[in-house]
BAFI-3210 file (N, C-alpha, C; in Angstrom, 3 decimals, decimal comma, padded with zeros to 6 digits):
// residues 254
n [1|2|3|4|5|6|7|8|9|10|11|12|13|14|15|16|17|18|19|20|21|22|23|24|25|26|27|28|29|30|31|32|33|34|35|36|37|38|39|40|41|42|43|44|45|46|47|48|49|50|51|52|53|54|55|56|57|58|59|60|61|62|63|64|65|66|67|68|69|70|71|72|73|74|75|76|77|78|79|80|81|82|83|84|85|86|87|88|89|90|91|92|93|94|95|96|97|98|99|100|101|102|103|104|105|106|107|108|109|110|111|112|113|114|115|116|117|118|119|120|121|122|123|124|125|126|127|128|129|130|131|132|133|134|135|136|137|138|139|140|141|142|143|144|145|146|147|148|149|150|151|152|153|154|155|156|157|158|159|160|161|162|163|164|165|166|167|168|169|170|171|172|173|174|175|176|177|178|179|180|181|182|183|184|185|186|187|188|189|190|191|192|193|194|195|196|197|198|199|200|201|202|203|204|205|206|207|208|209|210|211|212|213|214|215|216|217|218|219|220|221|222|223|224|225|226|227|228|229|230|231|232|233|234|235|236|237|238|239|240|241|242|243|244|245|246|247|248|249|250|251|252|253|254]
n.u [179,953|181,880|181,007|180,822|180,541|177,206|174,714|172,176|171,710|172,826|176,334|177,243|175,643|174,996|174,453|172,753|172,484|169,628|168,784|169,642|170,958|169,735|170,967|170,791|171,745|170,017|168,346|167,949|167,008|166,297|166,012|165,737|166,647|167,938|168,109|170,150|169,606|169,636|168,870|168,818|167,030|165,438|164,409|164,551|162,881|163,630|161,671|160,827|161,761|161,627|164,121|164,990|167,589|168,335|169,424|171,543|172,892|176,396|178,584|181,630|181,669|181,388|178,615|175,456|174,968|173,105|171,553|169,085|165,798|163,171|159,985|158,137|158,901|158,751|156,096|155,085|156,181|154,542|152,393|153,248|153,353|154,924|155,847|156,046|157,890|155,819|153,848|152,427|151,235|152,556|152,578|155,438|156,703|156,146|158,280|160,248|158,930|158,791|161,335|164,885|166,311|168,435|167,979|168,149|168,112|167,695|168,911|167,641|166,275|167,781|170,309|173,833|175,357|173,753|173,722|176,270|176,008|174,269|175,735|177,757|176,457|175,372|177,648|178,078|176,140|176,155|177,069|174,936|172,840|173,684|173,249|170,592|169,451|167,645|168,024|167,365|166,358|165,005|163,550|162,731|160,168|158,599|157,011|157,651|160,163|161,614|161,500|163,080|165,573|166,141|166,358|168,483|170,684|170,791|170,306|170,700|169,009|165,835|163,642|161,958|159,428|158,866|156,595|155,703|157,572|157,341|158,503|161,167|160,528|159,470|161,586|163,259|165,379|167,920|167,574|168,377|169,962|172,522|173,394|173,693|175,431|178,535|182,034|183,262|181,361|181,440|184,126|183,841|182,037|183,584|185,365|183,639|182,756|185,183|185,405|183,515|180,806|177,624|175,350|171,883|170,400|167,926|166,098|166,665|165,659|162,858|159,486|158,862|161,211|162,275|160,205|160,574|162,990|165,291|167,065|167,060|168,421|169,578|169,822|170,610|169,081|168,995|166,672|164,105|163,670|160,271|158,021|158,597|161,275|164,091|167,350|169,609|170,605|171,740|172,221|172,579|174,864|175,454|175,509|176,413|177,342|178,307|178,050|180,587|181,312|181,892|181,029|178,283|177,866|178,434|176,287|174,100|174,612|176,126]
n.v [122,986|123,587|125,645|125,811|126,720|127,277|124,870|125,343|127,956|131,172|131,433|133,854|134,420|134,852|132,999|133,355|132,394|132,798|131,879|129,367|126,217|122,950|119,728|116,262|112,678|111,523|113,491|116,858|120,002|122,959|126,059|128,637|130,212|132,801|133,964|136,324|138,743|136,976|137,483|140,689|143,100|141,212|139,156|135,972|133,824|130,922|128,291|126,675|123,270|119,799|117,401|114,232|112,020|108,906|106,047|103,449|100,389|100,565|100,430|100,006|102,488|106,139|106,846|105,683|102,309|099,502|096,262|095,823|096,729|097,971|096,375|098,176|100,465|099,492|099,110|101,710|102,787|101,726|103,471|105,746|108,250|109,338|111,868|111,980|113,827|114,788|115,261|113,143|110,982|108,222|105,190|104,842|102,327|101,138|101,777|099,923|097,483|095,615|095,366|095,834|098,563|101,423|103,811|107,062|109,541|112,905|115,816|118,322|119,834|122,049|121,611|121,656|119,432|117,394|117,566|116,809|114,189|113,269|113,251|111,484|108,995|108,693|108,321|105,604|104,408|102,939|100,366|099,695|099,649|097,439|095,399|095,427|097,273|099,956|103,560|106,045|109,253|110,740|113,713|115,986|118,081|120,199|119,228|121,022|121,934|119,522|119,119|121,304|120,682|118,279|119,373|121,063|119,452|117,526|114,780|111,329|109,360|108,508|110,984|112,028|113,689|114,189|115,669|115,808|114,806|112,258|109,679|110,057|110,215|107,740|106,060|106,979|108,870|111,042|114,345|117,729|120,679|120,233|118,078|119,294|121,601|120,996|120,626|118,848|118,825|121,586|121,780|120,098|121,398|123,545|122,172|121,107|123,516|124,299|122,412|123,135|122,919|124,181|125,620|125,882|128,701|129,855|127,709|126,617|128,508|128,395|127,951|125,335|124,264|125,929|126,040|123,646|123,894|123,043|121,237|118,575|115,387|112,836|109,699|106,445|103,726|100,244|098,432|095,978|093,222|093,288|094,608|094,932|094,370|095,502|095,585|096,923|099,812|103,011|105,598|108,956|110,539|113,130|116,251|115,743|113,127|110,635|107,178|104,592|104,036|101,490|099,763|100,182|099,382|096,670|095,960|096,438|095,351|093,019]
n.w [142,735|139,866|137,164|133,515|130,156|129,147|128,002|127,294|127,589|126,453|125,824|126,831|128,959|132,477|135,343|138,327|141,578|143,553|145,943|148,429|147,444|147,706|148,061|147,695|147,597|145,704|144,620|143,374|144,275|142,789|143,973|143,043|140,168|138,065|134,898|133,448|131,074|128,427|125,985|124,277|126,251|127,515|130,117|131,586|133,795|135,691|136,609|139,822|140,331|140,786|140,441|139,516|140,077|138,900|140,440|138,985|137,645|136,696|134,071|132,370|130,127|130,453|131,032|132,353|131,936|131,048|130,561|131,441|131,764|133,540|134,210|134,710|133,266|130,511|130,403|130,721|128,421|126,483|126,496|125,430|122,943|120,000|117,486|113,999|111,273|109,766|111,499|112,272|114,793|116,539|118,421|120,514|120,753|118,336|116,758|117,024|116,998|114,919|114,056|114,621|116,333|116,788|119,011|119,740|122,294|122,385|124,122|123,814|120,842|119,948|120,984|121,177|121,741|120,885|118,181|117,558|118,505|116,552|114,255|115,106|115,418|112,733|111,275|111,481|110,214|107,951|108,767|110,518|108,701|107,103|108,927|109,216|110,993|112,233|112,423|114,750|115,945|118,839|120,147|122,842|122,462|120,002|116,820|114,865|115,829|115,615|112,855|112,100|113,216|111,765|109,176|109,492|110,413|108,519|109,117|108,697|109,553|111,102|112,497|115,308|117,412|120,839|122,488|125,059|126,687|127,546|126,954|127,964|130,695|131,122|130,704|132,654|132,395|133,476|134,964|135,531|136,943|137,849|136,330|133,944|133,956|134,115|134,693|132,805|130,713|129,966|128,916|126,754|125,189|124,314|122,718|120,814|119,540|118,432|116,541|114,847|115,345|116,256|118,713|118,310|119,046|118,752|118,527|121,135|122,863|122,462|123,426|124,061|124,972|126,869|128,883|130,100|131,335|130,079|131,184|130,749|130,279|127,993|126,268|124,950|123,352|122,454|120,744|120,073|117,632|118,655|121,056|123,791|124,004|124,912|124,644|125,378|127,172|127,521|129,762|129,934|132,094|132,251|130,458|127,095|127,270|125,644|124,802|124,365|121,030|119,964|121,746|121,562|118,899|119,079|120,702|118,998|116,413|116,332]
ca.u [180,424|182,225|180,312|181,510|179,652|175,865|174,245|170,863|171,638|174,023|177,636|177,539|174,802|175,396|173,410|172,976|171,497|169,035|168,628|170,545|170,602|169,781|171,355|171,127|172,202|169,099|167,584|168,460|165,949|166,835|164,929|165,501|167,758|167,440|169,128|170,305|169,756|170,018|168,729|168,658|165,803|164,588|164,862|163,836|163,035|163,459|160,804|161,213|161,563|162,313|164,762|165,429|168,648|167,935|170,580|171,431|174,139|177,318|179,576|182,354|181,732|181,037|177,210|174,858|174,649|172,590|170,692|167,905|164,856|162,128|158,712|157,325|159,375|158,201|154,671|154,832|156,465|153,346|151,465|153,997|153,224|155,837|155,280|156,994|158,037|154,627|152,859|151,579|151,444|152,587|153,185|156,866|157,103|156,060|159,529|160,963|158,053|159,036|162,682|165,864|166,556|169,202|166,987|168,893|167,195|168,442|168,656|166,672|166,658|168,828|171,460|174,998|175,859|172,825|174,094|177,402|175,581|173,584|176,799|178,463|175,659|175,184|178,913|178,113|174,862|176,249|177,167|173,561|172,125|174,125|172,708|169,128|169,129|167,227|168,605|166,322|166,590|163,798|163,848|161,751|159,876|157,441|157,322|158,391|161,578|162,192|161,750|164,207|166,691|166,445|166,850|169,896|171,752|170,747|170,507|170,367|168,078|164,500|163,573|160,572|159,297|158,183|156,259|155,400|158,746|156,919|159,546|162,185|160,084|159,293|162,997|163,945|166,551|168,121|167,392|168,746|171,042|173,903|173,744|173,910|176,577|179,725|183,337|183,459|180,508|182,006|185,238|183,353|181,371|184,662|185,913|182,664|182,795|186,375|185,121|182,595|179,418|177,031|174,112|170,815|169,859|166,486|165,432|166,961|164,868|161,477|158,757|158,903|162,437|162,444|159,271|161,084|164,159|166,488|168,004|166,822|169,477|168,980|170,477|170,456|168,616|168,899|165,449|163,484|162,301|159,384|157,702|159,192|162,617|165,075|168,512|170,751|170,216|172,726|171,569|173,537|175,003|175,622|175,362|177,457|177,889|178,030|178,743|181,672|180,584|182,070|180,113|176,931|177,731|178,342|174,912|173,026|174,973|177,017]
ca.v [122,493|124,652|125,615|126,445|127,214|126,694|124,173|125,753|129,448|131,784|131,437|135,136|134,548|134,636|132,344|133,840|131,765|133,793|131,241|128,238|124,989|121,766|118,563|114,965|111,738|111,159|114,555|118,225|121,029|124,289|126,870|129,839|130,752|133,792|134,276|137,797|139,244|136,083|138,302|142,165|143,537|140,077|138,365|134,743|133,251|129,529|127,862|125,588|121,895|118,710|116,629|112,940|111,273|107,542|105,207|102,248|099,807|101,374|099,553|100,415|103,885|107,219|106,915|104,506|101,328|098,177|095,516|095,657|097,796|097,569|096,160|099,474|101,315|099,023|099,265|103,093|103,077|101,392|104,544|106,885|108,515|110,329|112,335|112,112|115,132|115,242|115,377|111,895|110,400|106,798|104,667|104,693|100,993|100,713|102,074|098,647|096,288|094,634|095,562|096,266|099,943|102,232|104,976|108,101|110,586|114,169|116,695|119,153|119,923|123,047|121,281|121,416|118,004|116,449|117,639|115,989|112,841|112,785|112,785|110,360|107,805|108,592|107,812|104,183|103,918|101,840|099,188|099,445|099,195|096,108|094,503|095,582|098,106|101,332|104,648|106,948|110,128|111,445|114,886|116,567|119,369|120,128|118,775|122,108|121,926|118,259|119,410|122,246|119,928|117,426|120,084|121,639|118,401|116,476|113,453|110,325|108,438|109,059|111,933|112,126|114,587|113,826|117,038|115,751|114,197|111,002|108,655|110,372|109,905|106,221|105,482|107,522|109,570|112,118|115,813|118,644|121,732|119,714|117,196|120,111|122,467|120,276|120,982|118,047|119,314|122,807|121,516|119,375|122,527|124,279|121,235|121,080|124,766|124,354|121,431|123,813|122,666|125,316|125,555|126,696|129,444|130,123|126,542|126,454|129,445|128,361|127,651|123,909|123,895|126,826|125,699|122,540|124,359|122,685|120,469|117,156|114,560|111,833|108,476|105,638|102,367|099,266|097,810|095,168|093,155|093,021|095,924|095,000|093,905|096,482|094,808|097,795|101,181|104,058|106,790|110,028|111,032|114,609|116,752|115,287|111,822|109,566|105,848|104,105|103,606|100,063|099,036|100,334|098,556|095,355|095,707|096,435|094,802|091,792]
ca.w [141,460|138,942|135,915|132,350|129,186|129,242|126,844|126,960|127,626|125,698|126,505|127,429|130,151|133,817|136,193|139,674|142,518|144,533|147,279|148,519|146,599|148,631|147,302|148,316|146,589|144,700|143,927|143,451|144,229|142,501|144,392|142,200|139,353|137,170|133,802|133,037|129,667|127,459|124,738|124,664|126,761|127,917|131,296|131,747|135,122|135,654|137,705|140,778|139,758|141,433|139,380|140,164|139,527|139,185|140,453|138,261|137,448|135,947|133,511|131,289|129,651|131,426|131,323|133,061|131,024|131,489|129,616|132,230|131,787|134,428|133,655|134,773|132,052|129,277|130,444|130,421|126,971|125,700|126,479|124,897|121,545|119,385|116,248|112,886|110,823|109,208|112,633|112,563|116,048|116,575|119,730|120,441|120,617|116,941|116,137|117,102|117,210|113,868|113,530|115,592|116,060|117,644|119,287|120,606|122,793|122,401|125,234|123,092|119,454|119,725|121,806|120,373|121,934|120,092|116,755|117,504|118,621|115,292|113,285|115,660|115,047|111,358|110,764|111,504|109,691|106,984|109,512|110,968|107,523|106,760|109,934|109,232|112,242|111,924|113,270|115,164|117,115|119,410|120,942|123,586|121,837|118,960|115,506|114,122|116,251|115,119|111,548|111,881|113,474|110,733|108,024|109,795|110,563|107,453|109,787|107,782|110,206|111,334|113,597|116,013|118,570|122,020|123,170|126,555|127,425|128,189|126,768|128,827|131,963|131,226|130,703|133,807|132,116|134,509|134,560|136,562|136,668|138,125|135,242|132,682|134,119|134,710|134,066|131,575|129,624|129,471|128,060|125,442|124,348|123,647|121,697|119,633|118,732|117,650|115,427|113,872|115,712|116,931|119,303|117,712|120,167|118,578|119,005|122,510|123,584|122,236|124,694|124,432|125,664|128,089|129,808|130,917|131,863|129,353|132,002|130,477|129,649|127,177|126,313|123,795|123,598|121,335|121,031|119,058|117,382|119,880|121,768|125,150|123,722|124,968|124,969|125,792|127,424|128,075|130,289|129,992|133,405|132,235|129,055|126,189|127,704|124,579|125,048|123,402|119,852|119,691|122,693|120,952|117,748|119,626|121,190|117,968|115,207|116,402]
c.u [180,681|181,287|181,075|180,454|178,296|175,546|172,834|170,703|172,906|175,265|177,968|176,626|175,534|174,246|173,696|172,018|171,023|168,772|169,561|169,970|170,789|169,927|171,372|171,510|171,268|168,295|168,228|167,195|166,630|165,794|164,663|166,745|167,127|168,555|169,030|170,550|170,276|169,860|168,519|167,197|164,956|165,214|163,927|163,987|162,800|162,764|161,349|160,786|162,227|162,848|165,372|166,613|168,531|169,148|170,408|172,886|175,034|178,336|180,362|182,456|181,193|179,593|176,751|174,392|174,059|171,746|169,358|167,036|163,581|160,831|157,840|157,716|158,727|156,797|154,339|155,162|155,260|152,333|152,033|153,721|154,298|155,364|156,394|157,119|156,815|153,527|152,062|152,042|151,458|153,054|154,666|157,394|156,968|157,351|160,436|160,216|158,529|160,441|163,603|166,163|167,450|168,358|167,840|167,906|168,004|168,047|167,491|167,153|167,630|170,203|172,757|175,519|174,980|173,181|175,418|176,999|174,894|174,680|177,570|177,759|175,637|176,448|178,956|176,802|174,984|176,362|175,799|172,747|172,338|173,518|171,176|168,670|168,754|167,867|167,622|166,742|165,196|164,204|162,669|161,404|158,800|157,952|158,035|159,874|162,322|162,422|162,914|165,555|167,166|166,984|168,211|171,017|171,831|170,912|169,964|169,319|166,708|164,518|162,097|160,607|158,487|157,726|156,161|156,452|158,391|157,865|160,689|161,755|159,879|160,581|163,805|165,331|166,753|167,892|167,801|169,927|172,389|174,373|174,033|175,151|177,656|180,959|183,572|182,581|180,984|183,155|184,834|182,729|182,497|185,216|185,024|182,684|184,039|186,198|184,169|181,051|178,967|175,626|173,075|170,099|168,367|165,664|165,557|166,026|163,265|160,742|158,887|160,108|162,524|161,468|159,659|162,362|165,430|167,455|167,878|168,169|168,834|169,707|170,276|170,102|168,852|167,723|164,873|164,357|161,440|159,246|158,402|160,627|163,617|166,360|169,676|170,133|171,468|172,007|172,642|173,566|174,967|175,477|176,585|178,073|177,527|178,733|179,799|180,891|180,762|181,272|178,670|176,784|177,724|176,999|173,942|173,354|175,894|176,102]
c.v [123,647|124,521|126,275|126,967|126,459|126,027|124,621|127,298|129,942|131,714|132,709|135,344|134,317|134,018|132,799|133,085|132,855|133,301|130,031|127,019|123,816|120,522|117,308|113,955|111,388|112,251|115,886|119,151|122,393|125,281|128,019|130,198|131,799|134,090|135,745|138,130|138,168|136,632|139,740|142,403|142,352|139,512|137,075|134,283|131,762|128,994|126,769|124,256|120,894|117,766|115,364|112,336|109,783|106,716|103,944|101,575|100,552|100,325|100,234|101,965|104,866|107,189|105,691|103,490|100,117|097,562|095,255|096,886|097,212|097,291|097,429|100,440|100,871|099,216|100,767|103,505|102,733|102,441|105,790|106,961|109,606|110,738|112,445|113,528|115,682|115,468|114,271|111,245|108,826|106,345|104,410|103,344|100,397|100,967|100,884|097,460|095,206|094,713|095,887|097,738|100,498|103,431|105,891|109,077|111,883|114,893|117,654|119,440|121,111|122,732|120,972|119,963|117,078|116,469|116,808|114,485|112,261|112,380|111,606|109,009|107,636|108,191|106,308|103,618|102,933|100,498|098,776|098,931|097,779|094,995|094,591|096,415|099,490|102,285|105,678|107,963|110,758|112,578|115,341|117,884|119,093|119,507|119,759|122,170|120,651|118,471|120,313|121,542|118,973|118,129|120,707|120,654|117,486|115,063|112,404|109,293|109,132|109,927|112,062|113,124|113,926|115,068|116,945|115,086|112,927|109,849|108,837|110,018|108,377|105,550|105,962|108,076|110,788|113,446|116,503|119,580|121,092|118,585|117,847|120,933|121,690|120,723|120,198|118,530|120,640|122,628|120,907|120,503|123,304|123,490|121,229|122,415|124,833|123,375|122,062|123,589|123,932|124,963|126,330|127,431|129,719|128,849|126,300|127,359|129,380|127,724|126,184|123,480|124,742|126,482|124,487|122,739|123,973|121,785|118,980|116,570|113,448|110,465|107,709|104,263|101,506|098,438|097,001|094,020|092,802|094,326|096,090|094,582|095,032|095,851|095,656|099,245|101,992|105,297|107,850|110,436|112,575|114,922|116,174|113,939|110,712|108,349|105,521|103,482|102,071|099,271|099,126|099,422|097,122|095,016|095,636|095,566|093,539|090,497]
c.w [140,542|137,697|134,851|131,516|129,325|127,925|126,559|127,094|126,857|126,477|127,176|128,712|131,373|134,594|137,613|140,438|143,444|145,874|147,314|147,704|147,600|147,817|148,175|147,204|145,512|144,045|144,233|143,291|143,971|142,859|143,517|141,403|138,322|136,150|133,468|131,683|128,711|126,011|125,164|125,123|127,260|129,195|131,350|133,243|134,997|136,865|138,565|140,215|140,556|140,354|140,076|139,436|139,934|139,173|139,599|138,190|136,469|135,340|132,454|131,029|130,730|131,840|132,103|131,964|131,562|130,388|130,196|132,173|132,542|133,697|133,600|133,636|130,817|129,233|130,132|129,025|126,062|125,620|125,862|123,456|121,176|118,039|115,214|112,361|110,070|110,240|112,871|113,877|115,968|117,970|119,587|120,204|119,181|116,235|116,095|117,244|116,128|113,378|114,775|115,330|117,145|117,807|120,239|121,051|123,078|123,685|124,874|121,726|119,092|120,254|120,827|120,515|121,103|118,660|116,582|117,509|117,316|114,318|113,772|115,258|113,539|110,667|110,684|110,912|108,654|107,626|110,003|109,777|107,127|107,714|110,077|110,422|111,700|112,917|113,475|116,117|117,455|120,231|121,715|122,960|120,758|117,651|114,668|114,562|115,668|113,638|111,226|112,178|112,409|109,511|108,273|109,895|109,386|107,965|108,823|108,266|110,236|112,587|114,084|117,094|119,644|122,785|124,591|127,329|128,054|128,087|127,801|130,392|132,178|131,353|131,882|133,565|133,124|134,018|135,791|136,235|136,802|137,145|133,984|132,863|134,874|133,989|132,769|130,373|129,095|128,565|126,668|124,636|123,557|122,491|120,500|118,927|117,938|116,430|114,397|114,248|116,432|117,565|118,532|118,839|120,019|118,947|120,606|123,406|123,254|123,380|125,046|125,191|126,883|129,271|130,764|131,441|131,022|129,984|131,707|129,835|128,856|127,316|124,982|124,110|122,290|121,708|119,827|118,520|118,613|120,700|123,058|125,206|123,816|125,464|125,531|126,091|128,046|128,492|130,520|131,491|133,428|130,718|128,288|126,550|126,796|125,076|124,024|122,204|119,520|120,572|122,170|119,734|118,091|120,019|120,033|116,738|115,163|116,278]
res [m|a|t|s|l|s|t|t|l|s|p|n|n|l|l|h|p|n|t|n|t|n|t|n|l|t|s|t|r|v|l|s|y|q|t|l|r|p|h|p|n|k|t|f|s|l|s|t|r|q|c|h|l|v|p|s|a|v|s|g|s|p|g|i|e|t|s|e|v|s|e|g|s|t|s|l|l|d|t|v|k|v|f|d|l|n|g|n|g|i|p|i|s|q|l|w|k|d|r|k|a|v|v|a|f|a|r|h|f|g|c|v|f|c|r|k|r|a|d|y|l|a|s|k|k|d|i|m|d|a|s|g|v|a|l|v|i|i|g|p|g|s|v|d|q|a|r|a|f|s|e|q|t|k|f|k|g|e|v|y|a|d|p|n|h|s|s|y|e|a|l|e|f|v|s|g|v|l|t|t|f|t|p|k|a|g|l|k|i|i|q|l|y|m|e|g|y|r|q|d|w|k|l|s|f|e|r|d|t|v|s|r|g|g|w|q|q|g|g|i|i|v|a|g|p|g|k|s|n|i|s|y|i|h|k|d|k|e|a|g|d|d|p|d|i|e|d|l|l|k|a|c|c|s]
***
């Protein structure tokens, strides 16, 4: 697979495979990749990791969309805790227990695609507000990273951190090198930079992101009212895979 600009490593970096990569339909094992000089005088090694690509029904837009969420996923979500910008932990299901909410899951807080997604969703917040729908972004990382993201983007909705990536695992969002480095993602990065968006490399290289490889993909759900009421889920197939905004508005506000 051809690769273009990296979403988690500097555009000037080179990735060199040291061993073969073994791929099947449901998983990708990256045996060893080494980044060369992402910063002066520094070398990062990316650890071995098994990444599962979860098959699901596909409809309409580029990502994986369905109105069905397994009982296992909703049960796991009951155990997930996220943290607000003051560091207060709350069960994630409390975000939609008593209201309807559009909840977007960022790749990581430094990600250029996620900054675009924040604006993409915030541009429709007036419609969500009129329908009584809350707008939330959750990112894998620390509260400090979440706070920096909120300050930089001036996001109009609520921002929460998921330091353990537990919500991503519960919802079975995909993760892997081959979901991050795609031709389509590379072209979209160029487009976003031309529009003025920028990756925050400091956030991207903080321990909370680097330790997990930065290969996590996100998604968007429409949930509530009711803890187990998830009526719509979009799972990103690759970096920058936003759903059609009209489909999302139909799911949350019609």
